[in-house]
All heavy atoms as an XYZ file, in Angstrom:
659
protein
N    -207.854    -73.583    108.123
C    -206.517    -74.074    107.852
C    -206.557    -75.530    107.388
O    -205.828    -75.904    106.487
C    -205.667    -73.917    109.118
C    -204.239    -74.308    108.915
S    -203.486    -73.156    107.774
C    -201.807    -73.544    108.006
N    -207.417    -76.340    108.027
C    -207.527    -77.742    107.623
C    -208.034    -77.850    106.191
O    -207.624    -78.734    105.443
C    -208.466    -78.504    108.555
C    -207.879    -78.808    109.898
C    -208.853    -79.622    110.729
C    -208.269    -79.890    112.094
N    -209.178    -80.694    112.909
N    -208.915    -76.926    105.822
C    -209.464    -76.946    104.473
C    -208.376    -76.670    103.433
O    -208.325    -77.304    102.375
C    -210.582    -75.923    104.360
C    -211.255    -75.950    103.035
C    -212.415    -75.012    103.000
N    -213.095    -75.182    101.741
C    -214.274    -74.740    101.482
N    -214.940    -74.080    102.410
N    -214.824    -74.921    100.319
N    -207.476    -75.730    103.729
C    -206.376    -75.410    102.822
C    -205.453    -76.619    102.664
O    -205.038    -76.957    101.553
C    -205.587    -74.174    103.332
C    -204.327    -73.967    102.512
C    -206.462    -72.935    103.292
N    -205.152    -77.290    103.753
C    -204.283    -78.476    103.701
C    -204.955    -79.579    102.894
O    -204.311    -80.247    102.081
C    -203.930    -78.950    105.127
C    -203.030    -77.909    105.790
C    -203.250    -80.302    105.094
C    -202.760    -78.161    107.254
N    -206.259    -79.758    103.084
C    -206.994    -80.772    102.330
C    -206.983    -80.461    100.836
O    -206.754    -81.342    100.008
C    -208.454    -80.863    102.824
O    -208.442    -81.146    104.219
C    -209.219    -81.943    102.091
N    -207.206    -79.212    100.486
C    -207.199    -78.811     99.077
C    -205.807    -79.013     98.478
O    -205.669    -79.531     97.376
C    -207.677    -77.352     98.913
C    -209.164    -77.264     99.264
C    -207.421    -76.839     97.506
C    -209.699    -75.865     99.340
N    -204.768    -78.623     99.219
C    -203.397    -78.793     98.726
C    -203.062    -80.271     98.563
O    -202.405    -80.661     97.596
C    -202.402    -78.095     99.651
C    -202.480    -76.585     99.564
S    -201.326    -75.749    100.648
C    -199.779    -76.261     99.962
N    -203.503    -81.100     99.493
C    -203.252    -82.535     99.400
C    -203.921    -83.149     98.185
O    -203.331    -83.959     97.469
N    -205.142    -82.746     97.933
C    -205.870    -83.228     96.757
C    -205.174    -82.781     95.482
O    -205.018    -83.559     94.536
C    -207.321    -82.690     96.774
O    -207.943    -83.091     97.994
C    -208.114    -83.208     95.595
N    -204.723    -81.540     95.442
C    -204.010    -81.020     94.278
C    -202.730    -81.815     94.023
O    -202.426    -82.163     92.891
C    -203.699    -79.533     94.487
C    -203.006    -78.902     93.325
C    -203.689    -78.669     92.135
C    -201.677    -78.538     93.400
C    -203.053    -78.090     91.060
C    -201.033    -77.955     92.334
C    -201.724    -77.731     91.152
N    -201.991    -82.139     95.075
C    -200.747    -82.909     94.930
C    -201.032    -84.311     94.392
O    -200.286    -84.829     93.564
C    -200.009    -82.996     96.269
C    -199.527    -81.654     96.786
S    -198.348    -80.881     95.696
C    -196.907    -81.792     96.124
N    -202.111    -84.928     94.842
C    -202.486    -86.249     94.333
C    -202.849    -86.181     92.850
O    -202.488    -87.075     92.080
C    -203.650    -86.828     95.135
C    -203.316    -87.322     96.534
C    -204.587    -87.716     97.266
C    -202.354    -88.495     96.483
N    -203.539    -85.130     92.455
C    -203.881    -84.968     91.048
C    -202.633    -84.796     90.199
O    -202.523    -85.358     89.109
C    -204.821    -83.783     90.852
C    -206.252    -83.978     91.344
C    -207.027    -82.668     91.245
C    -206.941    -85.070     90.563
N    -201.687    -84.008     90.663
C    -200.436    -83.816     89.923
C    -199.657    -85.111     89.813
O    -199.056    -85.399     88.782
C    -199.569    -82.748     90.604
C    -199.970    -81.303     90.357
C    -199.034    -80.368     91.119
C    -199.958    -80.973     88.887
N    -199.631    -85.897     90.855
C    -198.904    -87.166     90.828
C    -199.496    -88.110     89.792
O    -198.781    -88.898     89.186
C    -198.930    -87.812     92.212
N    -200.784    -88.027     89.556
C    -201.430    -88.883     88.572
C    -201.282    -88.404     87.147
O    -201.640    -89.107     86.213
N    -200.701    -87.240     86.917
C    -200.586    -86.665     85.582
C    -199.174    -86.717     85.033
O    -198.786    -85.869     84.259
C    -201.047    -85.204     85.605
S    -202.779    -85.001     85.972
N    -198.390    -87.680     85.445
C    -197.020    -87.716     84.936
C    -197.006    -88.149     83.480
O    -197.878    -88.868     83.024
C    -196.147    -88.623     85.785
C    -196.502    -90.083     85.733
C    -195.553    -90.846     86.611
C    -195.712    -92.333     86.332
N    -194.798    -93.123     87.067
N    -195.999    -87.704     82.746
C    -195.917    -88.011     81.330
C    -195.397    -89.426     81.119
O    -194.818    -90.028     82.008
C    -194.988    -87.008     80.635
O    -193.694    -87.118     81.169
N    -195.600    -89.927     79.893
C    -195.121    -91.266     79.569
C    -193.603    -91.288     79.520
O    -192.979    -90.391     78.967
C    -195.647    -91.691     78.202
C    -196.999    -92.287     78.213
C    -197.292    -92.887     76.864
C    -198.481    -93.797     76.974
N    -198.775    -94.444     75.713
N    -193.032    -92.325     80.076
C    -191.604    -92.559     79.965
C    -191.348    -93.281     78.646
O    -192.225    -93.938     78.100
C    -191.101    -93.406     81.135
C    -191.291    -92.758     82.487
C    -190.433    -91.523     82.653
O    -189.265    -91.518     82.320
N    -191.033    -90.457     83.130
N    -190.122    -93.187     78.134
C    -189.784    -93.829     76.867
C    -190.021    -95.329     76.924
O    -190.450    -95.937     75.948
C    -188.323    -93.538     76.521
N    -189.768    -95.945     78.083
C    -189.948    -97.390     78.197
C    -191.412    -97.794     78.241
O    -191.735    -98.958     78.078
C    -189.230    -97.920     79.454
O    -189.690    -97.182     80.590
C    -187.734    -97.785     79.325
N    -192.327    -96.839     78.447
C    -193.756    -97.132     78.479
C    -194.409    -96.981     77.112
O    -195.559    -97.335     76.936
C    -194.465    -96.194     79.462
C    -194.037    -96.368     80.890
C    -194.642    -95.312     81.796
O    -195.072    -94.255     81.298
O    -194.674    -95.542     82.998
N    -193.684    -96.456     76.148
C    -194.246    -96.240     74.818
C    -194.250    -97.566     74.073
O    -193.240    -98.253     74.001
C    -193.442    -95.174     74.051
C    -193.618    -93.826     74.756
C    -193.885    -95.093     72.603
C    -192.770    -92.734     74.191
N    -195.390    -97.919     73.532
C    -195.565    -99.207     72.881
C    -195.530    -99.023     71.369
O    -196.537    -98.689     70.758
C    -196.894    -99.823     73.326
C    -197.066   -101.239     72.828
O    -196.059   -101.903     72.554
O    -198.224   -101.677     72.716
N    -194.340    -99.220     70.794
C    -194.180    -99.128     69.345
C    -194.119   -100.546     68.806
O    -193.243   -101.311     69.176
C    -192.900    -98.352     68.975
C    -192.957    -96.935     69.534
C    -192.717    -98.338     67.465
C    -191.675    -96.152     69.353
N    -195.034   -100.865     67.948
C    -195.108   -102.215     67.403
C    -194.453   -102.275     66.023
O    -194.519   -101.318     65.251
C    -196.560   -102.656     67.299
C    -197.242   -102.813     68.653
C    -198.659   -103.302     68.465
C    -199.433   -103.544     69.715
N    -199.013   -103.094     70.958
N    -193.826   -103.411     65.721
C    -193.286   -103.651     64.392
C    -194.466   -103.580     63.422
O    -195.525   -104.142     63.663
C    -192.612   -105.043     64.315
C    -191.513   -105.175     65.377
C    -192.078   -105.313     62.910
C    -190.405   -104.169     65.293
N    -194.286   -102.856     62.328
C    -195.353   -102.700     61.350
C    -196.094   -101.378     61.461
O    -196.878   -101.029     60.580
N    -195.837   -100.611     62.546
C    -196.438    -99.286     62.685
C    -195.880    -98.388     61.587
O    -194.692    -98.425     61.294
C    -196.122    -98.696     64.065
O    -196.573    -99.587     65.078
C    -196.772    -97.346     64.271
N    -196.712    -97.563     60.983
C    -196.232    -96.697     59.896
C    -195.467    -95.492     60.444
O    -195.636    -95.102     61.598
C    -197.396    -96.176     59.030
O    -198.208    -95.312     59.813
C    -198.210    -97.310     58.441
N    -194.645    -94.915     59.583
C    -193.878    -93.727     59.954
C    -194.812    -92.586     60.349
O    -194.560    -91.856     61.306
C    -192.984    -93.295     58.789
C    -192.170    -92.061     59.086
C    -191.265    -91.691     57.905
N    -190.484    -90.521     58.248
C    -190.899    -89.261     58.058
N    -192.076    -89.015     57.522
N    -190.115    -88.256     58.407
N    -195.912    -92.438     59.635
C    -196.883    -91.397     59.951
C    -197.430    -91.564     61.362
O    -197.544    -90.595     62.119
C    -198.035    -91.425     58.920
O    -197.483    -91.268     57.614
C    -199.044    -90.321     59.182
N    -197.754    -92.794     61.743
C    -198.261    -93.067     63.090
C    -197.201    -92.781     64.156
O    -197.517    -92.280     65.236
C    -198.733    -94.516     63.203
C    -199.960    -94.823     62.375
C    -200.272    -96.305     62.309
O    -199.342    -97.135     62.223
O    -201.467    -96.630     62.333
N    -195.936    -93.091     63.853
C    -194.841    -92.825     64.798
C    -194.707    -91.325     65.042
O    -194.577    -90.874     66.177
C    -193.505    -93.411     64.283
C    -193.575    -94.930     64.242
C    -192.331    -92.939     65.116
C    -193.746    -95.589     65.588
N    -194.763    -90.537     63.984
C    -194.640    -89.083     64.135
C    -195.835    -88.523     64.900
O    -195.678    -87.616     65.726
C    -194.445    -88.411     62.767
C    -193.058    -88.784     62.229
C    -194.610    -86.899     62.857
C    -192.751    -88.313     60.844
N    -197.025    -89.071     64.678
C    -198.190    -88.640     65.462
C    -198.004    -88.970     66.938
O    -198.420    -88.215     67.813
C    -199.455    -89.320     64.937
C    -199.931    -88.793     63.610
C    -201.096    -89.588     63.037
O    -201.575    -90.538     63.696
O    -201.516    -89.261     61.914
N    -197.366    -90.102     67.231
C    -197.167    -90.559     68.602
C    -196.020    -89.824     69.307
O    -196.153    -89.415     70.459
C    -196.860    -92.068     68.579
C    -196.810    -92.732     69.924
S    -196.307    -94.493     69.868
C    -197.023    -95.109     68.368
N    -194.890    -89.627     68.609
C    -193.671    -89.103     69.242
C    -193.330    -87.671     68.853
O    -192.445    -87.068     69.449
C    -192.476    -90.001     68.894
C    -192.590    -91.468     69.272
C    -191.353    -92.222     68.812
C    -192.781    -91.625     70.768
N    -193.985    -87.133     67.842
C    -193.635    -85.806     67.360
C    -192.566    -85.896     66.286
O    -192.196    -86.977     65.829
N    -192.057    -84.760     65.890
C    -191.037    -84.719     64.840
C    -189.717    -85.297     65.356
O    -189.340    -85.083     66.511
C    -190.816    -83.289     64.372
C    -191.973    -82.729     63.573
C    -192.226    -83.478     62.278
O    -191.267    -83.845     61.576
O    -193.416    -83.698     61.962
N    -188.974    -86.022     64.502
C    -187.687    -86.581     64.922
C    -186.637    -85.491     65.128
O    -186.735    -84.412     64.539
C    -187.307    -87.492     63.760
C    -188.056    -86.972     62.587
C    -189.311    -86.357     63.124
N    -185.645    -85.788     65.978
C    -184.552    -84.834     66.203
C    -183.365    -85.129     65.299
O    -182.421    -84.354     65.248
C    -184.106    -84.828     67.681
C    -183.598    -86.195     68.118
C    -185.230    -84.345     68.574
C    -182.892    -86.198     69.462
N    -183.404    -86.268     64.597
C    -182.319    -86.616     63.698
C    -182.683    -87.825     62.861
O    -183.728    -88.454     63.050
N    -181.802    -88.133     61.910
C    -182.016    -89.312     61.070
C    -180.736    -90.130     61.026
O    -179.665    -89.653     61.416
C    -182.448    -88.895     59.664
O    -181.453    -88.092     59.078
N    -180.840    -91.346     60.550
C    -179.702    -92.251     60.496
C    -179.006    -92.147     59.152
O    -179.621    -91.818     58.152
C    -180.164    -93.688     60.734
C    -180.898    -93.948     62.039
C    -181.326    -95.410     62.115
C    -180.034    -93.591     63.230
N    -177.726    -92.475     59.149
C    -176.948    -92.509     57.921
C    -176.633    -93.967     57.605
O    -176.068    -94.679     58.426
C    -175.655    -91.717     58.105
O    -174.852    -91.824     56.961
N    -177.019    -94.426     56.428
C    -176.768    -95.809     56.041
C    -177.959    -96.722     56.291
O    -178.041    -97.788     55.710
N    -178.859    -96.328     57.151
C    -180.099    -97.052     57.412
C    -181.246    -96.061     57.250
O    -181.073    -94.867     57.427
C    -180.152    -97.597     58.840
C    -179.193    -98.712     59.105
C    -177.972    -98.453     59.716
C    -179.511   -100.020     58.762
C    -177.090    -99.472     59.972
C    -178.624   -101.045     59.022
C    -177.405   -100.779     59.625
N    -182.427    -96.569     56.957
C    -183.593    -95.692     56.939
C    -184.186    -95.734     58.338
O    -184.779    -96.722     58.758
C    -184.600    -96.146     55.893
C    -185.809    -95.242     55.775
C    -185.733    -93.884     56.074
C    -187.022    -95.735     55.344
C    -186.830    -93.056     55.961
C    -188.136    -94.913     55.217
C    -188.031    -93.578     55.531
O    -189.123    -92.758     55.411
N    -183.972    -94.654     59.079
C    -184.476    -94.572     60.436
C    -184.394    -93.155     60.952
O    -183.788    -92.280     60.330
N    -185.009    -92.944     62.106
C    -185.037    -91.620     62.711
C    -184.821    -91.721     64.211
O    -185.070    -92.756     64.822
C    -186.375    -90.939     62.428
C    -186.583    -90.677     60.954
C    -187.968    -90.178     60.626
O    -188.955    -90.764     61.096
O    -188.042    -89.192     59.874
N    -184.377    -90.592     64.794
C    -184.123    -90.514     66.227
C    -185.139    -89.552     66.827
O    -185.327    -88.441     66.328
C    -182.698    -90.017     66.501
C    -181.683    -90.920     65.793
C    -182.432    -89.946     68.012
C    -180.297    -90.327     65.696
N    -185.783    -90.006     67.895
C    -186.760    -89.191     68.615
C    -186.283    -89.031     70.048
O    -185.565    -89.893     70.567
C    -188.137    -89.871     68.617
C    -188.715    -90.049     67.245
C    -188.423    -91.173     66.489
C    -189.548    -89.092     66.708
C    -188.952    -91.347     65.224
C    -190.085    -89.244     65.441
C    -189.781    -90.381     64.697
N    -186.679    -87.947     70.705
C    -186.360    -87.743     72.108
C    -187.658    -87.688     72.906
O    -188.566    -86.935     72.569
C    -185.563    -86.464     72.329
C    -185.104    -86.328     73.757
C    -184.158    -85.156     73.957
O    -183.964    -84.366     73.014
O    -183.635    -85.043     75.065
N    -187.721    -88.515     73.955
C    -188.896    -88.563     74.823
C    -188.410    -88.571     76.263
O    -187.707    -89.495     76.681
C    -189.748    -89.823     74.553
C    -190.908    -89.913     75.537
C    -190.247    -89.840     73.123
N    -188.743    -87.548     77.017
C    -188.364    -87.446     78.439
C    -186.882    -87.710     78.679
O    -186.512    -88.435     79.588
C    -189.207    -88.396     79.287
C    -190.650    -87.945     79.375
O    -190.902    -86.736     79.206
O    -191.515    -88.791     79.616
N    -186.026    -87.159     77.830
C    -184.581    -87.304     78.009
C    -183.998    -88.600     77.481
O    -182.792    -88.808     77.525
N    -184.816    -89.493     76.970
C    -184.343    -90.749     76.381
C    -184.398    -90.646     74.866
O    -185.268    -89.985     74.314
C    -185.217    -91.919     76.833
O    -185.142    -92.089     78.213
N    -183.460    -91.313     74.214
C    -183.465    -91.348     72.755
C    -184.097    -92.640     72.277
O    -183.778    -93.713     72.774
C    -182.045    -91.246     72.201
C    -181.448    -89.881     72.341
C    -180.067    -89.788     71.738
O    -179.449    -90.832     71.438
O    -179.589    -88.667     71.581
N    -184.998    -92.520     71.319
C    -185.630    -93.679     70.705
C    -185.217    -93.687     69.245
O    -185.444    -92.711     68.523
C    -187.161    -93.604     70.825
C    -187.569    -93.571     72.296
C    -187.806    -94.769     70.097
C    -189.047    -93.383     72.523
N    -184.577    -94.769     68.818
C    -184.167    -94.918     67.430
C    -185.147    -95.888     66.770
O    -185.316    -97.013     67.230
C    -182.723    -95.453     67.306
C    -182.333    -95.576     65.845
C    -181.752    -94.550     68.053
N    -185.796    -95.404     65.723
C    -186.782    -96.207     65.007
C    -186.211    -96.526     63.629
O    -185.840    -95.628     62.874
C    -188.125    -95.449     64.873
C    -189.139    -96.276     64.093
C    -188.668    -95.078     66.245
N    -186.123    -97.823     63.324
C    -185.660    -98.289     62.019
C    -186.884    -98.640     61.181
O    -187.823    -99.257     61.670
C    -184.785    -99.535     62.166
C    -183.518    -99.292     62.946
C    -183.498    -99.405     64.329
C    -182.335    -98.957     62.294
C    -182.335    -99.183     65.052
C    -181.163    -98.732     63.008
C    -181.175    -98.846     64.387
O    -180.028    -98.629     65.092
N    -186.844    -98.252     59.898
C    -187.974    -98.497     59.008
C    -187.615    -99.487     57.914
O    -186.483    -99.544     57.446
C    -188.425    -97.191     58.334
C    -188.887    -96.129     59.281
C    -188.119    -94.998     59.517
C    -190.107    -96.243     59.939
C    -188.545    -94.007     60.385
C    -190.548    -95.256     60.815
C    -189.757    -94.147     61.028
O    -190.184    -93.164     61.897
N    -188.628   -100.233     57.486
C    -188.560   -101.094     56.315
C    -189.287   -100.342     55.214
O    -190.443    -99.956     55.390
C    -189.253   -102.422     56.616
C    -189.230   -103.376     55.432
O    -188.402   -103.195     54.527
O    -190.061   -104.310     55.422
N    -188.628   -100.113     54.106
C    -189.217    -99.309     53.040
C    -190.106   -100.196     52.175
O    -189.703   -101.251     51.711
C    -188.121    -98.657     52.172
C    -188.739    -97.823     51.071
C    -187.210    -97.821     53.026
N    -191.311    -99.730     51.987
C    -192.270   -100.417     51.112
C    -192.628    -99.446     50.005
O    -193.043    -98.320     50.277
C    -193.521   -100.808     51.874
C    -193.221   -101.493     53.171
C    -193.724   -102.852     53.161
N    -193.268   -103.532     54.378
C    -193.858   -104.575     54.844
N    -194.911   -105.046     54.258
N    -193.383   -105.169     55.901
N    -192.468    -99.856     48.787
C    -192.732    -98.931     47.682
C    -194.214    -98.657     47.483
O    -194.583    -97.643     46.925
C    -192.146    -99.488     46.368
O    -192.708   -100.782     46.134
C    -190.643    -99.567     46.435
N    -195.075    -99.558     47.963
C    -196.503    -99.377     47.745
C    -197.215    -98.664     48.887
O    -198.404    -98.419     48.817
C    -197.164   -100.736     47.499
C    -196.970   -101.698     48.665
O    -196.038   -101.485     49.459
O    -197.759   -102.660     48.779
N    -196.508    -98.327     49.969
C    -197.157    -97.665     51.102
C    -196.128    -96.896     51.932
O    -194.958    -96.824     51.575
C    -197.868    -98.703     51.982
O    -196.918    -99.578     52.550
N    -196.596    -96.339     53.034
C    -195.730    -95.624     53.976
C    -194.701    -96.592     54.563
O    -194.965    -97.787     54.696
C    -196.616    -95.051     55.099
C    -195.950    -93.925     55.866
O    -194.816    -93.540     55.528
O    -196.584    -93.433     56.812
N    -193.525    -96.089     54.915
C    -192.509    -96.921     55.562
C    -193.070    -97.458     56.875
O    -193.842    -96.791     57.556
C    -191.257    -96.097     55.816
N    -192.668    -98.678     57.240
C    -193.154    -99.285     58.479
C    -191.975    -99.622     59.393
O    -190.856    -99.857     58.940
C    -193.992   -100.552     58.210
C    -195.266   -100.216     57.470
C    -193.198   -101.594     57.466
N    -192.231    -99.639     60.692
C    -191.204    -99.919     61.691
C    -190.734   -101.364     61.552
O    -191.537   -102.293     61.488
C    -191.757    -99.675     63.116
C    -190.749   -100.109     64.166
C    -192.128    -98.217     63.297
N    -189.405   -101.545     61.517
C    -188.832   -102.884     61.497
C    -188.082   -103.194     62.787
O    -187.905   -104.357     63.133
C    -187.892   -103.057     60.299
O    -186.798   -102.171     60.399
N    -187.649   -102.148     63.533
C    -186.940   -102.351     64.793
C    -186.939   -101.043     65.580
O    -187.039    -99.964     64.995
C    -185.502   -102.803     64.539
C    -184.835   -103.418     65.756
O    -185.533   -103.669     66.769
O    -183.621   -103.654     65.721
N    -186.805   -101.148     66.907
C    -186.779    -99.976     67.781
C    -185.725   -100.189     68.854
O    -185.632   -101.272     69.436
C    -188.150    -99.751     68.468
C    -188.094    -98.576     69.423
C    -189.242    -99.552     67.449
N    -184.917    -99.186     69.101
C    -183.927    -99.205     70.183
C    -184.165    -97.998     71.079
O    -184.372    -96.897     70.595
C    -182.494    -99.135     69.630
C    -182.143   -100.199     68.623
C    -182.016   -101.537     69.261
C    -181.598   -102.547     68.195
N    -181.741   -103.898     68.572
N    -184.114    -98.215     72.404
C    -184.324    -97.123     73.360
C    -183.061    -96.963     74.183
O    -182.578    -97.917     74.791
C    -185.525    -97.405     74.283
C    -186.796    -97.539     73.445
C    -185.671    -96.300     75.326
C    -188.011    -97.940     74.248
N    -182.503    -95.743     74.205
C    -181.312    -95.417     74.981
C    -181.736    -94.557     76.144
O    -182.082    -93.390     75.977
C    -180.291    -94.682     74.106
C    -179.061    -94.275     74.869
O    -178.834    -94.736     75.978
N    -178.260    -93.419     74.287
N    -181.721    -95.125     77.347
C    -182.150    -94.378     78.543
C    -180.976    -93.965     79.410
O    -181.162    -93.504     80.527
C    -183.130    -95.220     79.388
O    -182.479    -96.443     79.746
C    -184.395    -95.508     78.631
N    -179.753    -94.090     78.935
C    -178.572    -93.779     79.744
C    -178.047    -92.384     79.498
O    -176.854    -92.161     79.493
C    -177.450    -94.805     79.468
O    -177.133    -94.774     78.072
C    -177.868    -96.191     79.872
N    -178.904    -91.436     79.267
C    -178.477    -90.048     79.042
C    -178.157    -89.380     80.333
O    -178.734    -89.570     81.332
C    -179.569    -89.289     78.324
C    -179.327    -89.249     76.850
C    -180.296    -88.290     76.238
C    -179.516    -87.355     75.359
N    -180.297    -86.407     74.691
């Protein structure tokens, strides 16, 4: 019985260490390319009207990424807003 409790305790500790990243823990730097953002966050759930940007959802939080358009390369991040009040 003690062995079962020990195994279960170890399993619970392992699960506690495997939590997913929260939106506030994601490090998006200005200048990151759109391709890198999609690799990091997955496909966007929406896009902006009037601005070049996209909306991503991570663990119930919305991340709005604004892009600066460069004609000679991929669009790059110019600003990021995180909405965690869902």
